[in-house]
C-alpha positions in Angstrom: 139.7 85.5 72.5 137.0 87.2 71.4 135.6 90.2 73.3 131.7 89.3 73.7 129.4 93.0 73.0 126.4 92.0 74.8 125.5 93.6 77.5 126.6 92.7 81.0 123.4 90.9 82.8 121.9 93.6 85.4 118.7 94.7 86.8 116.1 95.4 84.0 114.5 98.4 85.3 117.9 100.0 86.5 119.9 99.2 83.2 116.1 101.1 81.8 116.7 104.3 83.7 120.8 104.3 83.0 120.6 103.8 79.5 120.9 107.1 76.9 117.3 107.8 75.2 117.1 108.0 71.6 114.8 111.4 71.0 110.7 110.6 71.1 109.2 108.6 67.9 112.8 107.3 67.4 113.8 104.2 68.5 117.6 103.2 69.9 120.0 101.6 67.5 120.2 97.9 69.2 124.1 98.5 68.5 124.3 101.3 70.9 123.3 99.8 74.1 126.4 97.1 72.9 128.8 99.6 72.3 128.1 101.4 75.5 128.5 98.2 77.8 131.7 97.8 76.0 133.6 101.4 75.8 131.2 103.2 79.3 133.7 105.7 79.5 132.6 107.4 76.0 129.5 106.1 74.8 127.7 105.5 78.4 126.4 108.6 80.7 128.7 111.0 79.5 128.4 111.2 75.3 132.3 112.5 75.2 132.8 113.5 71.4 134.8 110.8 69.8 138.3 111.0 68.0 138.5 111.2 64.7 138.6 107.5 63.0 137.0 105.8 65.6 134.2 104.2 63.2 137.0 102.5 61.5 139.2 101.5 65.1 136.0 99.7 66.2 135.9 97.1 63.0 139.7 97.0 63.2 138.3 95.9 67.2 135.9 93.8 66.8 136.2 92.4 62.9 133.9 89.1 64.3 131.3 91.4 65.6 130.8 94.3 63.9 128.9 94.9 60.6 130.2 98.1 58.8 126.5 99.2 57.8 124.9 99.1 61.4 128.0 100.5 62.7 127.8 103.4 60.8 123.7 103.7 61.7 124.9 103.2 65.2 127.3 105.9 65.3 125.5 108.1 63.1 122.8 108.5 65.4 125.1 108.6 68.8 126.5 111.6 67.4 123.7 113.2 65.9 122.0 113.3 69.5 121.2 116.0 71.7 123.2 114.7 74.5 126.4 114.3 72.5 126.2 117.9 70.6 125.6 119.2 74.1 129.5 117.5 74.6 130.8 119.2 71.4 129.2 122.7 72.5 131.2 123.2 75.3 135.0 122.8 72.9 135.6 119.6 75.2 138.2 117.6 73.3 137.7 114.5 71.4 138.1 111.2 72.9 139.9 107.6 72.0 137.5 104.8 73.5 139.3 104.4 76.8 138.1 108.7 77.5 141.4 109.6 77.2 141.3 113.5 75.1 143.1 113.0 72.2 142.9 115.8 69.9 141.0 119.0 69.7 138.2 120.0 68.1 137.6 122.1 65.1 136.4 125.2 65.3 133.5 124.5 63.1 132.4 121.6 64.6 131.9 124.1 67.8 130.2 126.0 66.1 127.8 123.6 64.5 126.9 122.0 67.3 125.8 125.6 69.2 124.1 125.9 66.6 122.0 122.6 66.4 121.5 123.0 70.1 119.9 125.8 70.1 117.9 124.8 67.2 115.9 121.5 69.0 115.2 123.8 71.8 112.5 124.9 71.9 113.1 127.7 74.6 115.9 128.5 72.1 114.5 132.2 71.1 113.9 132.8 74.8 116.4 135.6 76.9 118.4 133.1 78.9 118.6 130.9 75.6 119.9 133.5 74.2 122.2 135.1 76.4 123.2 131.3 76.5 124.7 131.1 72.9 126.2 134.5 72.5 127.8 132.9 75.3 128.7 129.8 73.6 130.0 131.7 70.7 131.9 133.7 72.2 133.4 131.2 75.0 134.1 129.2 71.2 135.3 132.5 68.9 138.2 132.9 72.0 138.9 129.1 72.2 139.9 129.1 68.9 142.3 131.3 68.9 141.5 133.2 65.3 140.9 136.3 64.5 137.2 137.3 63.5 138.2 136.7 59.6 139.7 133.5 60.1 137.3 132.1 62.5 133.9 133.2 60.3 136.1 131.7 57.3 136.1 128.4 58.6 132.9 128.2 60.3 130.7 130.3 57.7 128.3 131.4 59.7 125.1 134.3 57.9 128.4 137.3 58.8 126.3 140.3 60.3 124.0 138.0 62.7 126.7 136.2 63.9 129.1 139.5 64.0 125.8 140.8 65.6 125.5 138.0 68.7 129.2 138.2 68.8 129.0 141.9 69.6 126.4 141.5 71.6 128.4 138.7 73.8 131.0 140.4 74.3 128.7 143.9 75.5 127.2 141.9 78.0 130.2 140.2 79.1 131.9 143.4 79.7 129.0 144.5 81.7 129.3 141.3 84.4 133.0 142.0 84.7 133.2 145.3 85.8 130.5 144.1 88.0 133.4 141.6 89.0 136.0 144.3 89.2 133.8 146.5 91.5 133.0 143.7 94.2 136.9 143.2 94.2 137.3 146.6 94.9 134.9 146.6 97.6 136.4 143.6 99.1 139.7 145.0 99.3 138.7 148.4 100.8 136.6 146.6 103.2 139.1 145.3 105.8 136.9 142.0 105.9 137.2 138.4 105.8 136.0 137.0 102.7 132.5 135.6 105.1 132.0 138.7 106.6 132.6 140.6 103.1 129.7 138.1 101.5 127.6 138.0 104.3 127.2 142.0 104.3 126.5 142.3 100.9 124.2 138.9 101.4 126.3 136.8 99.2 126.9 133.0 99.0 130.0 132.4 100.5 130.9 130.1 97.1 129.1 132.7 94.9 131.2 135.2 96.4 134.4 133.4 96.8 134.3 132.6 92.6 133.3 136.0 91.6 136.3 137.6 93.7 138.6 135.4 91.9 137.0 135.4 88.6 138.1 139.4 88.8 141.6 139.1 89.5 142.1 136.3 86.8 140.3 139.4 84.7 142.4 142.0 86.0 145.5 140.3 85.7 145.0 139.5 82.1 144.4 143.1 81.5 147.9 144.2 83.5 149.3 141.6 81.4 148.0 142.5 78.1 
């Protein structure tokens, strides 16, 4: 039985509100709403990174309905969209058409997505955006499991600038981690319950719990190394 790619009928206003938007000044490829209807877990509200070879799998699944040129154009627009690159920049795994994680992203793909998202960000030079960039680069480097030299060979960034950003990121992370460790020591010495301690320091209870748990994990990592 042939599966139709036509979107299921729904309220036009509701569908328009939920449909992913193309970049300003550029029309969405007509095939994308159809792919979204058929595979909502990867083409829907959350644009999960797609596994390698998805183009050929889609053609094989729908040989009578998909034309190679149109599909290639639609996938190109989808994977170049900011919302898709934002997901790649987090380092989340690639997914199959059913939304199951199946393989890791290559370090260079994560790095390229991070830099492209920042390039598109109008506030990319603001202190907050630069701090976010440094944190993302540090997290991507750590997640790769590579040495600095190995990572640089894969990613090929402007080396001096990248090293400066990475050093700054580690410096910032160290300062924040030191504050969390001081907070944990104060909590341990206080003898108070968490709610009392948070109230005493004027902290939100959830924020205090999160900071203390991070501090415990960081302490455990140091002791285990």
